[in-house]
Backbone and ligand atoms as CSV (ligand in chain L), in Angstrom:
chain,resi,resn,atom,element,x,y,z
A,1,UNK,N,N,10.110,-2.331,28.717
A,1,UNK,CA,C,10.042,-3.046,27.432
A,1,UNK,C,C,8.913,-4.077,27.490
A,2,UNK,N,N,8.206,-4.218,26.365
A,2,UNK,CA,C,7.104,-5.174,26.301
A,2,UNK,C,C,7.601,-6.604,26.149
A,3,UNK,N,N,6.768,-7.533,26.583
A,3,UNK,CA,C,7.022,-8.914,26.165
A,3,UNK,C,C,6.551,-9.011,24.717
A,4,UNK,N,N,7.095,-9.965,23.995
A,4,UNK,CA,C,6.695,-10.165,22.589
A,4,UNK,C,C,5.192,-10.428,22.510
A,5,UNK,N,N,4.681,-11.148,23.519
A,5,UNK,CA,C,3.263,-11.519,23.521
A,5,UNK,C,C,2.375,-10.266,23.590
A,6,UNK,N,N,2.745,-9.325,24.457
A,6,UNK,CA,C,1.945,-8.099,24.595
A,6,UNK,C,C,2.065,-7.259,23.331
A,7,UNK,N,N,3.280,-7.163,22.850
A,7,UNK,CA,C,3.530,-6.389,21.632
A,7,UNK,C,C,2.653,-6.897,20.483
A,8,UNK,N,N,2.633,-8.218,20.327
A,8,UNK,CA,C,1.856,-8.734,19.200
A,8,UNK,C,C,0.361,-8.609,19.479
A,9,UNK,N,N,-0.065,-8.749,20.727
A,9,UNK,CA,C,-1.497,-8.582,21.043
A,9,UNK,C,C,-1.939,-7.134,20.793
A,10,UNK,N,N,-1.080,-6.164,21.105
A,10,UNK,CA,C,-1.443,-4.756,20.859
A,10,UNK,C,C,-1.499,-4.474,19.358
A,11,UNK,N,N,-0.594,-5.081,18.617
A,11,UNK,CA,C,-0.632,-4.911,17.160
A,11,UNK,C,C,-1.901,-5.531,16.568
A,12,UNK,N,N,-2.304,-6.675,17.105
A,12,UNK,CA,C,-3.564,-7.284,16.639
A,12,UNK,C,C,-4.744,-6.370,16.953
A,13,UNK,N,N,-4.664,-5.720,18.102
A,13,UNK,CA,C,-5.763,-4.816,18.483
A,13,UNK,C,C,-5.820,-3.613,17.538
A,14,UNK,N,N,-4.675,-3.106,17.123
A,14,UNK,CA,C,-4.666,-2.013,16.133
A,14,UNK,C,C,-5.410,-2.478,14.886
A,15,UNK,N,N,-5.105,-3.688,14.448
A,15,UNK,CA,C,-5.740,-4.207,13.243
A,15,UNK,C,C,-7.251,-4.333,13.434
A,16,UNK,N,N,-7.645,-4.772,14.612
A,16,UNK,CA,C,-9.077,-4.926,14.885
A,16,UNK,C,C,-9.778,-3.556,14.925
A,17,UNK,N,N,-9.088,-2.533,15.436
A,17,UNK,CA,C,-9.669,-1.181,15.437
A,17,UNK,C,C,-9.806,-0.668,14.000
A,18,UNK,N,N,-8.821,-0.960,13.173
A,18,UNK,CA,C,-8.910,-0.534,11.772
A,18,UNK,C,C,-10.037,-1.276,11.047
A,19,UNK,N,N,-10.215,-2.552,11.389
A,19,UNK,CA,C,-11.317,-3.296,10.768
A,19,UNK,C,C,-12.659,-2.692,11.198
A,20,UNK,N,N,-12.749,-2.273,12.466
A,20,UNK,CA,C,-13.982,-1.618,12.938
A,20,UNK,C,C,-14.177,-0.301,12.189
A,21,UNK,N,N,-13.097,0.465,11.996
A,21,UNK,CA,C,-13.172,1.721,11.232
A,21,UNK,C,C,-13.733,1.450,9.834
A,22,UNK,N,N,-13.172,0.441,9.171
A,22,UNK,CA,C,-13.548,0.116,7.801
A,22,UNK,C,C,-15.017,-0.344,7.750
A,23,UNK,N,N,-15.392,-1.171,8.719
A,23,UNK,CA,C,-16.765,-1.697,8.765
A,23,UNK,C,C,-17.771,-0.574,9.015
A,24,UNK,N,N,-17.443,0.318,9.938
A,24,UNK,CA,C,-18.382,1.397,10.249
A,24,UNK,C,C,-18.469,2.404,9.097
A,25,UNK,N,N,-17.358,2.576,8.401
A,25,UNK,CA,C,-17.394,3.434,7.213
A,25,UNK,C,C,-18.321,2.807,6.164
A,26,UNK,N,N,-18.218,1.484,6.006
A,26,UNK,CA,C,-19.094,0.777,5.056
A,26,UNK,C,C,-20.552,0.896,5.510
A,27,UNK,N,N,-20.790,0.841,6.821
A,27,UNK,CA,C,-22.163,0.996,7.318
A,27,UNK,C,C,-22.658,2.412,7.058
A,28,UNK,N,N,-21.790,3.390,7.268
A,28,UNK,CA,C,-22.168,4.780,7.015
A,28,UNK,C,C,-22.556,4.940,5.545
A,29,UNK,N,N,-21.798,4.319,4.683
A,29,UNK,CA,C,-22.063,4.386,3.258
A,29,UNK,C,C,-23.399,3.704,2.927
A,30,UNK,N,N,-23.658,2.559,3.580
A,30,UNK,CA,C,-24.950,1.868,3.384
A,30,UNK,C,C,-26.102,2.797,3.801
A,31,UNK,N,N,-25.963,3.444,4.957
A,31,UNK,CA,C,-27.039,4.335,5.425
A,31,UNK,C,C,-27.248,5.500,4.454
A,32,UNK,N,N,-26.165,6.019,3.928
A,32,UNK,CA,C,-26.289,7.095,2.924
A,32,UNK,C,C,-27.087,6.594,1.722
A,33,UNK,N,N,-26.773,5.359,1.311
A,33,UNK,CA,C,-27.404,4.829,0.097
A,33,UNK,C,C,-28.903,4.622,0.282
A,34,UNK,N,N,-29.368,4.485,1.524
A,34,UNK,CA,C,-30.815,4.325,1.735
A,34,UNK,C,C,-31.419,5.615,2.325
A,35,UNK,N,N,-30.661,6.707,2.171
A,35,UNK,CA,C,-31.164,8.034,2.549
A,35,UNK,C,C,-31.416,8.232,4.028
A,36,UNK,N,N,-30.706,7.477,4.858
A,36,UNK,CA,C,-30.823,7.684,6.307
A,36,UNK,C,C,-29.583,8.477,6.731
A,37,UNK,N,N,-29.661,9.791,6.532
A,37,UNK,CA,C,-28.453,10.606,6.682
A,37,UNK,C,C,-28.035,10.819,8.139
A,38,UNK,N,N,-29.006,10.750,9.055
A,38,UNK,CA,C,-28.668,10.837,10.479
A,38,UNK,C,C,-27.842,9.616,10.885
A,39,UNK,N,N,-28.301,8.434,10.500
A,39,UNK,CA,C,-27.565,7.197,10.780
A,39,UNK,C,C,-26.181,7.259,10.117
A,40,UNK,N,N,-26.151,7.755,8.868
A,40,UNK,CA,C,-24.886,7.808,8.123
A,40,UNK,C,C,-23.878,8.693,8.854
A,41,UNK,N,N,-24.349,9.852,9.316
A,41,UNK,CA,C,-23.460,10.782,10.020
A,41,UNK,C,C,-22.964,10.154,11.325
A,42,UNK,N,N,-23.905,9.569,12.062
A,42,UNK,CA,C,-23.574,8.978,13.360
A,42,UNK,C,C,-22.560,7.841,13.178
A,43,UNK,N,N,-22.796,7.001,12.182
A,43,UNK,CA,C,-21.892,5.869,11.950
A,43,UNK,C,C,-20.540,6.354,11.437
A,44,UNK,N,N,-20.551,7.444,10.667
A,44,UNK,CA,C,-19.291,8.036,10.213
A,44,UNK,C,C,-18.460,8.497,11.406
A,45,UNK,N,N,-19.139,9.040,12.416
A,45,UNK,CA,C,-18.409,9.473,13.624
A,45,UNK,C,C,-17.874,8.272,14.389
A,46,UNK,N,N,-18.648,7.185,14.410
A,46,UNK,CA,C,-18.154,5.959,15.075
A,46,UNK,C,C,-16.892,5.467,14.374
A,47,UNK,N,N,-16.909,5.549,13.034
A,47,UNK,CA,C,-15.735,5.119,12.268
A,47,UNK,C,C,-14.518,5.954,12.685
A,48,UNK,N,N,-14.729,7.264,12.815
A,48,UNK,CA,C,-13.602,8.135,13.214
A,48,UNK,C,C,-13.086,7.765,14.610
A,49,UNK,N,N,-14.012,7.395,15.478
A,49,UNK,CA,C,-13.590,6.996,16.837
A,49,UNK,C,C,-12.693,5.764,16.761
A,50,UNK,N,N,-13.052,4.827,15.871
A,50,UNK,CA,C,-12.248,3.600,15.742
A,50,UNK,C,C,-10.841,3.922,15.236
A,51,UNK,N,N,-10.785,4.844,14.286
A,51,UNK,CA,C,-9.469,5.269,13.779
A,51,UNK,C,C,-8.654,5.875,14.932
A,52,UNK,N,N,-9.332,6.681,15.761
A,52,UNK,CA,C,-8.637,7.301,16.900
A,52,UNK,C,C,-8.154,6.232,17.879
A,53,UNK,N,N,-8.960,5.160,18.065
A,53,UNK,CA,C,-8.529,4.074,18.968
A,53,UNK,C,C,-7.246,3.421,18.435
A,54,UNK,N,N,-7.270,3.143,17.112
A,54,UNK,CA,C,-6.092,2.506,16.502
A,54,UNK,C,C,-4.868,3.392,16.701
A,55,UNK,N,N,-5.035,4.696,16.472
A,55,UNK,CA,C,-3.901,5.615,16.558
A,55,UNK,C,C,-3.387,5.764,17.991
A,56,UNK,N,N,-4.298,5.604,18.944
A,56,UNK,CA,C,-3.897,5.690,20.355
A,56,UNK,C,C,-2.920,4.540,20.677
A,57,UNK,N,N,-3.252,3.357,20.187
A,57,UNK,CA,C,-2.372,2.202,20.439
A,57,UNK,C,C,-1.072,2.353,19.640
A,58,UNK,N,N,-1.200,2.854,18.420
A,58,UNK,CA,C,-0.030,3.105,17.567
A,58,UNK,C,C,0.957,4.024,18.307
A,59,UNK,N,N,0.428,5.128,18.868
A,59,UNK,CA,C,1.296,6.076,19.592
A,59,UNK,C,C,1.916,5.421,20.829
A,60,UNK,N,N,1.122,4.612,21.512
A,60,UNK,CA,C,1.618,3.945,22.723
A,60,UNK,C,C,2.780,3.014,22.373
A,61,UNK,N,N,2.617,2.247,21.287
A,61,UNK,CA,C,3.696,1.347,20.875
A,61,UNK,C,C,4.961,2.139,20.559
A,62,UNK,N,N,4.794,3.264,19.868
A,62,UNK,CA,C,5.975,4.089,19.554
A,62,UNK,C,C,6.618,4.649,20.813
A,63,UNK,N,N,5.784,5.091,21.745
A,63,UNK,CA,C,6.331,5.614,23.017
A,63,UNK,C,C,7.192,4.577,23.709
A,64,UNK,N,N,6.774,3.307,23.563
A,64,UNK,CA,C,7.509,2.223,24.226
A,64,UNK,C,C,8.584,1.614,23.320
A,65,UNK,N,N,8.808,2.277,22.184
A,65,UNK,CA,C,9.815,1.817,21.205
A,65,UNK,C,C,9.580,0.375,20.766
A,66,UNK,N,N,8.301,0.041,20.590
A,66,UNK,CA,C,7.944,-1.305,20.117
A,66,UNK,C,C,7.538,-1.207,18.649
A,67,UNK,N,N,7.826,-2.227,17.861
A,67,UNK,CA,C,7.459,-2.151,16.445
A,67,UNK,C,C,5.948,-2.198,16.227
A,68,UNK,N,N,5.495,-1.411,15.246
A,68,UNK,CA,C,4.076,-1.399,14.879
A,68,UNK,C,C,3.923,-2.262,13.632
A,69,UNK,N,N,2.938,-3.166,13.667
A,69,UNK,CA,C,2.697,-4.029,12.501
A,69,UNK,C,C,1.594,-3.447,11.640
A,70,UNK,N,N,1.679,-3.659,10.356
A,70,UNK,CA,C,0.631,-3.187,9.444
A,70,UNK,C,C,0.041,-4.386,8.714
A,71,UNK,N,N,-0.863,-5.067,9.391
A,71,UNK,CA,C,-1.487,-6.253,8.794
A,71,UNK,C,C,-2.623,-5.808,7.874
A,72,UNK,N,N,-3.002,-6.692,6.976
A,72,UNK,CA,C,-4.066,-6.296,6.040
A,72,UNK,C,C,-5.420,-6.226,6.768
A,73,UNK,N,N,-6.260,-5.366,6.241
A,73,UNK,CA,C,-7.601,-5.184,6.820
A,73,UNK,C,C,-8.579,-5.930,5.915
A,74,UNK,N,N,-9.375,-6.824,6.519
A,74,UNK,CA,C,-10.303,-7.585,5.660
A,74,UNK,C,C,-11.380,-6.681,5.082
A,75,UNK,N,N,-11.903,-7.148,3.967
A,75,UNK,CA,C,-12.950,-6.388,3.273
A,75,UNK,C,C,-14.246,-6.455,4.088
A,76,UNK,N,N,-14.864,-5.320,4.364
A,76,UNK,CA,C,-16.103,-5.386,5.155
A,76,UNK,C,C,-17.314,-5.688,4.264
A,77,UNK,N,N,-18.429,-6.062,4.889
A,77,UNK,CA,C,-19.696,-6.174,4.144
A,77,UNK,C,C,-20.068,-4.776,3.667
A,78,UNK,N,N,-20.870,-4.675,2.636
A,78,UNK,CA,C,-21.263,-3.335,2.156
A,78,UNK,C,C,-22.776,-3.166,2.138
A,79,UNK,N,N,-23.497,-4.217,2.535
A,79,UNK,CA,C,-24.952,-4.128,2.493
A,79,UNK,C,C,-25.533,-4.860,3.705
A,80,UNK,N,N,-26.662,-4.368,4.171
A,80,UNK,CA,C,-27.326,-5.001,5.298
A,80,UNK,C,C,-28.811,-5.101,4.992
A,81,UNK,N,N,-29.492,-6.029,5.652
A,81,UNK,CA,C,-30.923,-6.243,5.371
A,81,UNK,C,C,-31.776,-5.070,5.835
A,82,UNK,N,N,-31.317,-4.383,6.895
A,82,UNK,CA,C,-32.111,-3.296,7.483
A,82,UNK,C,C,-31.196,-2.484,8.399
A,83,UNK,N,N,-31.641,-1.294,8.809
A,83,UNK,CA,C,-30.857,-0.537,9.790
A,83,UNK,C,C,-30.628,-1.347,11.076
A,84,UNK,N,N,-31.657,-2.107,11.488
A,84,UNK,CA,C,-31.499,-2.914,12.711
A,84,UNK,C,C,-30.419,-3.983,12.518
A,85,UNK,N,N,-30.387,-4.567,11.337
A,85,UNK,CA,C,-29.363,-5.581,11.040
A,85,UNK,C,C,-27.961,-4.960,11.164
A,86,UNK,N,N,-27.777,-3.783,10.584
A,86,UNK,CA,C,-26.463,-3.125,10.614
A,86,UNK,C,C,-26.088,-2.726,12.043
A,87,UNK,N,N,-27.014,-2.074,12.740
A,87,UNK,CA,C,-26.681,-1.583,14.094
A,87,UNK,C,C,-26.473,-2.756,15.052
A,88,UNK,N,N,-27.241,-3.840,14.860
A,88,UNK,CA,C,-27.053,-5.019,15.718
A,88,UNK,C,C,-25.669,-5.615,15.484
A,89,UNK,N,N,-25.232,-5.610,14.236
A,89,UNK,CA,C,-23.884,-6.136,13.952
A,89,UNK,C,C,-22.829,-5.269,14.643
A,90,UNK,N,N,-23.030,-3.959,14.574
A,90,UNK,CA,C,-22.072,-3.053,15.230
A,90,UNK,C,C,-22.069,-3.307,16.748
A,91,UNK,N,N,-23.254,-3.531,17.294
A,91,UNK,CA,C,-23.358,-3.790,18.735
A,91,UNK,C,C,-22.620,-5.082,19.105
A,92,UNK,N,N,-22.824,-6.149,18.304
A,92,UNK,CA,C,-22.114,-7.427,18.548
A,92,UNK,C,C,-20.611,-7.218,18.464
A,93,UNK,N,N,-20.215,-6.422,17.461
A,93,UNK,CA,C,-18.786,-6.146,17.267
A,93,UNK,C,C,-18.196,-5.467,18.515
A,94,UNK,N,N,-18.954,-4.526,19.085
A,94,UNK,CA,C,-18.456,-3.828,20.279
A,94,UNK,C,C,-18.370,-4.756,21.481
A,95,UNK,N,N,-19.337,-5.691,21.578
A,95,UNK,CA,C,-19.279,-6.648,22.689
A,95,UNK,C,C,-18.023,-7.525,22.553
A,96,UNK,N,N,-17.741,-7.928,21.304
A,96,UNK,CA,C,-16.529,-8.735,21.078
A,96,UNK,C,C,-15.279,-7.910,21.375
A,97,UNK,N,N,-15.338,-6.639,20.981
A,97,UNK,CA,C,-14.195,-5.765,21.207
A,97,UNK,C,C,-13.928,-5.609,22.721
A,98,UNK,N,N,-15.001,-5.511,23.497
A,98,UNK,CA,C,-14.840,-5.414,24.960
A,98,UNK,C,C,-14.143,-6.671,25.481
A,99,UNK,N,N,-14.531,-7.828,24.932
A,99,UNK,CA,C,-13.910,-9.091,25.347
A,99,UNK,C,C,-12.421,-9.089,25.037
A,100,UNK,N,N,-12.076,-8.564,23.845
A,100,UNK,CA,C,-10.653,-8.539,23.472
A,100,UNK,C,C,-9.861,-7.602,24.375
A,101,UNK,N,N,-10.471,-6.451,24.703
A,101,UNK,CA,C,-9.778,-5.508,25.605
A,101,UNK,C,C,-9.574,-6.163,26.970
A,102,UNK,N,N,-10.596,-6.872,27.451
A,102,UNK,CA,C,-10.453,-7.555,28.747
A,102,UNK,C,C,-9.332,-8.595,28.695
A,103,UNK,N,N,-9.250,-9.303,27.560
A,103,UNK,CA,C,-8.157,-10.285,27.411
A,103,UNK,C,C,-6.793,-9.588,27.451
A,104,UNK,N,N,-6.731,-8.413,26.820
A,104,UNK,CA,C,-5.467,-7.660,26.834
A,104,UNK,C,C,-5.102,-7.231,28.255
A,105,UNK,N,N,-6.110,-6.808,29.011
A,105,UNK,CA,C,-5.856,-6.415,30.406
A,105,UNK,C,C,-5.342,-7.627,31.194
A,106,UNK,N,N,-5.992,-8.779,30.982
A,106,UNK,CA,C,-5.544,-10.006,31.677
A,106,UNK,C,C,-4.080,-10.311,31.344
A,107,UNK,N,N,-3.757,-10.155,30.053
A,107,UNK,CA,C,-2.391,-10.432,29.606
A,107,UNK,C,C,-1.397,-9.458,30.258
A,108,UNK,N,N,-1.791,-8.178,30.298
A,108,UNK,CA,C,-0.909,-7.171,30.916
A,108,UNK,C,C,-0.697,-7.489,32.396
A,109,UNK,N,N,-1.773,-7.898,33.060
A,109,UNK,CA,C,-1.653,-8.203,34.494
A,109,UNK,C,C,-0.769,-9.432,34.722
A,110,UNK,N,N,-0.985,-10.437,33.855
A,110,UNK,CA,C,-0.193,-11.676,33.976
A,110,UNK,C,C,1.303,-11.375,33.812
A,111,UNK,N,N,1.602,-10.416,32.932
A,111,UNK,CA,C,3.010,-10.059,32.657
A,111,UNK,C,C,3.527,-8.958,33.574
A,112,UNK,N,N,2.719,-8.540,34.530
A,112,UNK,CA,C,3.052,-7.428,35.432
A,112,UNK,C,C,3.445,-6.179,34.630
A,113,UNK,N,N,2.730,-5.968,33.513
A,113,UNK,CA,C,3.001,-4.797,32.661
A,113,UNK,C,C,2.075,-3.664,33.131
A,114,UNK,N,N,2.486,-2.983,34.173
A,114,UNK,CA,C,1.598,-2.009,34.828
A,114,UNK,C,C,1.239,-0.824,33.940
A,115,UNK,N,N,2.228,-0.314,33.188
A,115,UNK,CA,C,1.942,0.847,32.323
A,115,UNK,C,C,0.928,0.461,31.242
A,116,UNK,N,N,1.079,-0.747,30.715
A,116,UNK,CA,C,0.144,-1.200,29.678
A,116,UNK,C,C,-1.245,-1.377,30.276
A,117,UNK,N,N,-1.298,-1.929,31.461
A,117,UNK,CA,C,-2.586,-2.107,32.137
A,117,UNK,C,C,-3.266,-0.744,32.340
A,118,UNK,N,N,-2.505,0.240,32.818
A,118,UNK,CA,C,-3.071,1.586,33.035
A,118,UNK,C,C,-3.539,2.174,31.712
A,119,UNK,N,N,-2.723,2.032,30.681
A,119,UNK,CA,C,-3.089,2.529,29.352
A,119,UNK,C,C,-4.407,1.906,28.898
A,120,UNK,N,N,-4.570,0.607,29.132
A,120,UNK,CA,C,-5.758,-0.101,28.645
A,120,UNK,C,C,-7.035,0.268,29.385
A,121,UNK,N,N,-6.896,0.838,30.581
A,121,UNK,CA,C,-8.099,1.174,31.340
A,121,UNK,C,C,-8.965,2.196,30.598
A,122,UNK,N,N,-8.324,3.081,29.827
A,122,UNK,CA,C,-9.086,4.039,29.019
A,122,UNK,C,C,-10.017,3.277,28.069
A,123,UNK,N,N,-9.498,2.200,27.480
A,123,UNK,CA,C,-10.285,1.401,26.527
A,123,UNK,C,C,-11.409,0.639,27.241
A,124,UNK,N,N,-11.129,0.191,28.460
A,124,UNK,CA,C,-12.166,-0.519,29.227
A,124,UNK,C,C,-13.370,0.414,29.394
A,125,UNK,N,N,-13.104,1.669,29.787
A,125,UNK,CA,C,-14.197,2.623,29.989
A,125,UNK,C,C,-14.862,2.998,28.678
A,126,UNK,N,N,-14.059,3.184,27.657
A,126,UNK,CA,C,-14.581,3.535,26.332
A,126,UNK,C,C,-15.550,2.455,25.830
A,127,UNK,N,N,-15.213,1.202,26.086
A,127,UNK,CA,C,-16.077,0.108,25.615
A,127,UNK,C,C,-17.432,0.135,26.311
A,128,UNK,N,N,-17.448,0.515,27.580
A,128,UNK,CA,C,-18.730,0.604,28.293
A,128,UNK,C,C,-19.618,1.624,27.580
A,129,UNK,N,N,-19.035,2.775,27.222
A,129,UNK,CA,C,-19.796,3.822,26.517
A,129,UNK,C,C,-20.226,3.368,25.136
A,130,UNK,N,N,-19.306,2.730,24.413
A,130,UNK,CA,C,-19.624,2.314,23.041
A,130,UNK,C,C,-20.759,1.293,23.029
A,131,UNK,N,N,-20.689,0.343,23.938
A,131,UNK,CA,C,-21.766,-0.665,23.992
A,131,UNK,C,C,-23.090,0.010,24.337
A,132,UNK,N,N,-23.055,0.945,25.290
A,132,UNK,CA,C,-24.299,1.602,25.731
A,132,UNK,C,C,-24.921,2.401,24.591
A,133,UNK,N,N,-24.089,3.120,23.834
A,133,UNK,CA,C,-24.608,3.928,22.721
A,133,UNK,C,C,-25.307,3.044,21.680
A,134,UNK,N,N,-24.659,1.939,21.339
A,134,UNK,CA,C,-25.241,1.066,20.308
A,134,UNK,C,C,-26.467,0.323,20.835
A,135,UNK,N,N,-26.389,-0.120,22.079
A,135,UNK,CA,C,-27.534,-0.836,22.669
A,135,UNK,C,C,-28.773,0.064,22.652
A,136,UNK,N,N,-28.579,1.361,22.945
A,136,UNK,CA,C,-29.711,2.302,22.971
A,136,UNK,C,C,-30.362,2.379,21.589
A,137,UNK,N,N,-29.554,2.395,20.539
A,137,UNK,CA,C,-30.136,2.487,19.187
A,137,UNK,C,C,-30.801,1.172,18.796
A,138,UNK,N,N,-30.185,0.053,19.149
A,138,UNK,CA,C,-30.811,-1.255,18.870
A,138,UNK,C,C,-32.198,-1.284,19.507
A,139,UNK,N,N,-32.291,-0.853,20.754
A,139,UNK,CA,C,-33.574,-0.911,21.471
A,139,UNK,C,C,-34.615,-0.015,20.813
A,140,UNK,N,N,-34.182,1.180,20.383
A,140,UNK,CA,C,-35.137,2.079,19.711
A,140,UNK,C,C,-35.635,1.451,18.413
A,141,UNK,N,N,-34.711,0.866,17.657
A,141,UNK,CA,C,-35.103,0.250,16.377
A,141,UNK,C,C,-36.040,-0.934,16.617
A,142,UNK,N,N,-35.790,-1.699,17.666
A,142,UNK,CA,C,-36.681,-2.824,17.987
A,142,UNK,C,C,-38.053,-2.304,18.379
A,143,UNK,N,N,-38.040,-1.173,19.070
A,143,UNK,CA,C,-39.303,-0.583,19.536
A,143,UNK,C,C,-40.172,-0.144,18.360
A,144,UNK,N,N,-39.566,0.502,17.360
A,144,UNK,CA,C,-40.387,1.020,16.251
A,144,UNK,C,C,-40.719,-0.074,15.227
A,145,UNK,N,N,-39.950,-1.165,15.225
A,145,UNK,CA,C,-40.250,-2.267,14.297
A,145,UNK,C,C,-40.320,-1.790,12.857
A,146,UNK,N,N,-41.450,-2.071,12.191
A,146,UNK,CA,C,-41.598,-1.715,10.768
A,146,UNK,C,C,-42.190,-0.319,10.574
A,147,UNK,N,N,-42.363,0.415,11.646
A,147,UNK,CA,C,-42.970,1.755,11.540
A,147,UNK,C,C,-41.958,2.727,10.901
A,148,UNK,N,N,-42.229,3.122,9.671
A,148,UNK,CA,C,-41.274,3.960,8.933
A,148,UNK,C,C,-41.175,5.362,9.528
A,149,UNK,N,N,-42.269,5.839,10.092
A,149,UNK,CA,C,-42.218,7.162,10.715
A,149,UNK,C,C,-41.306,7.114,11.960
A,150,UNK,N,N,-41.384,6.012,12.699
A,150,UNK,CA,C,-40.500,5.837,13.859
A,150,UNK,C,C,-39.042,5.854,13.424
A,151,UNK,N,N,-38.762,5.176,12.308
A,151,UNK,CA,C,-37.389,5.144,11.780
A,151,UNK,C,C,-36.947,6.549,11.381
A,152,UNK,N,N,-37.852,7.279,10.751
A,152,UNK,CA,C,-37.566,8.660,10.347
A,152,UNK,C,C,-37.199,9.498,11.580
A,153,UNK,N,N,-37.955,9.318,12.667
A,153,UNK,CA,C,-37.679,10.103,13.890
A,153,UNK,C,C,-36.312,9.743,14.499
A,154,UNK,N,N,-35.984,8.451,14.507
A,154,UNK,CA,C,-34.669,8.051,15.043
A,154,UNK,C,C,-33.574,8.669,14.177
A,155,UNK,N,N,-33.765,8.571,12.873
A,155,UNK,CA,C,-32.752,9.124,11.942
A,155,UNK,C,C,-32.578,10.632,12.160
A,156,UNK,N,N,-33.692,11.300,12.348
A,156,UNK,CA,C,-33.643,12.757,12.538
A,156,UNK,C,C,-32.885,13.117,13.823
A,157,UNK,N,N,-33.037,12.264,14.852
A,157,UNK,CA,C,-32.408,12.578,16.152
A,157,UNK,C,C,-30.928,12.196,16.214
A,158,UNK,N,N,-30.473,11.343,15.295
A,158,UNK,CA,C,-29.061,10.923,15.361
A,158,UNK,C,C,-28.166,12.002,14.774
A,159,UNK,N,N,-27.072,12.258,15.454
A,159,UNK,CA,C,-26.134,13.312,15.010
A,159,UNK,C,C,-24.808,12.688,14.680
L,1,FEO,FE1,FE,-12.526,0.645,19.247
L,1,FEO,FE2,FE,-15.609,0.599,19.147
L,1,FEO,O1,O,-14.064,-0.004,19.900
């Protein structure tokens, strides 16, 4: 059985994953609106990954017979100054998300919640990949700067 503290921290994490889903969907929509369909597709897939993260925690809570909370999801931004602005925000969001996962691991360890700690290790590894994927795109966008052909090539290569 979970401590109340872990239960509520996992529920907060579900909410944060849903907020990431909503934000990335809004980013995908922004990319569509500026005709960057590679970015739109890629960001749409990131949104789906966030939904899958939320559902993974949802299933875990049910497995442990803990209540799942359904908190409201804040409204995301719908416009960004540039593709670099949007992707940089996503990258910052992932860095913060890694911090939250680490805090959850610390909490699980403090409570000697071994199953929760093991469960969270998947997220620890996932965050390393998520940060790396976004960092790579940030760097490419910084490299091409205002070169529209460079942006076109990045968009073409994103799946
Ligand atoms: Fe669910 Fe992108 O972290």
